[in-house]
N, C-alpha and C positions, 0 to 999 in steps of 0.2 A: 237373549239373543236367539234368533231362529237358526235351526240346523238345515243346511241345504242338502238336497238329495244328490246322490252320486250319478244318477242317470241323466244323460243329456236329453234335451228336447229334440224329438225327431218329427219333422213335419210330414204330412201325408204324401208329399211329392217325393221325398227321399225314401220312405218306407216301402213304396211300391216298385222301386227299381230292382233290377236283377241283382245288382251288387249288394244291395241291402239285404235281400232275401238270402243270398249266398253267405254273407257275413253272419247272419243270424243262425243259419243251419250249420255253419262252420264252428260256431261256438258250442253247438250241441254235439256234433259228430266230426271231430277234426280228422281222425284217421280215415274215415270213409270218404271224405271230400278232398283231403289233401294227401295223406300218406299212401293210400291205396293207388291212386293214379300215378303218384311219383314212383312207387315201386314197380308198377306195370311198365312205365316208360323206361326205367333203368334195365329191367330184365328183358323187355322187348328189344331195346337198343343193343343189348349184348348179343342177342340172337341174330340181329340184322347185320351188325358190324363184323361178326366172326368170319363169314364167308368173304367179306370185302378185304379183310386183312390177310386171309389165306391167299387170295388172288394176288395181292401185292407182293407177298413173299415168294410165291411161285414164279411170278414174273422176274423178280430179282434173281432167283436161283437159275433161271434160264439164261440170263445175261452173264452171270458170274458163276463159273464152276471151277472146282479145283482140278488142276492138271497134274499128272505125274511128272517126275523129273525127265523121263525119256520123251514125253510129249513136248515138254518145253524145249529140249535140245533139238528135237526133230522139226521144229517149226521153221527154222532156216537151215539150209543145207550147209552153209559156210561155217556154222559153229562147230567147234571141236568138243569132244567128250571131256568132261571135267574129272580129273583124278586128284584127290587131295594130296597124295604124296608128291605127285609131279608139281603141283602148285607150290607146295612147301619148299621143294628144292629149287624151283625156279626163282622164288622170292629170296631164298637164302643166297643164291648166286649173285644177286645184285648187291651193290655196295650201298647199304642203307645208312652208313655212318656219315658219309660225305654228301650232304644235301644243302641246298640254299633256298631260303624262303623268298618267294617272288610275289609281289602284289599283282592283283588282277587289274587290268586296265578298266577304267570306269567309262561310262557313257558321257557324252558332253552334257554338262549341267548337273551331273549327279555328284553328290558330296562323296569324298573319299574316306571320310571317317577320321581324318587326322585333325586333331585340335590345334 
């Protein structure tokens, strides 16, 4: 029996295309034609995206900033200053042992959760 070759037949039309030439060169130098451009894109993309993400976080920081407790209370003039001792004694003065559970009124058509 005859032994067949492993190489496939390549017509002259397919060997002259850019893809066929690239595949042949890729088999010889894979890092130069695939690895190096890939690494260049990854490293270049990192340098390009770093300022973009910095702008994003700076914009977010401008919108949201932490306020001190005094700034929070001074936002509206009607708020009173909070004192933990006063709040404790105010809550202790209430009768918290006698309370009744009440259901919230539901909107029309909304299920009330009772089976």
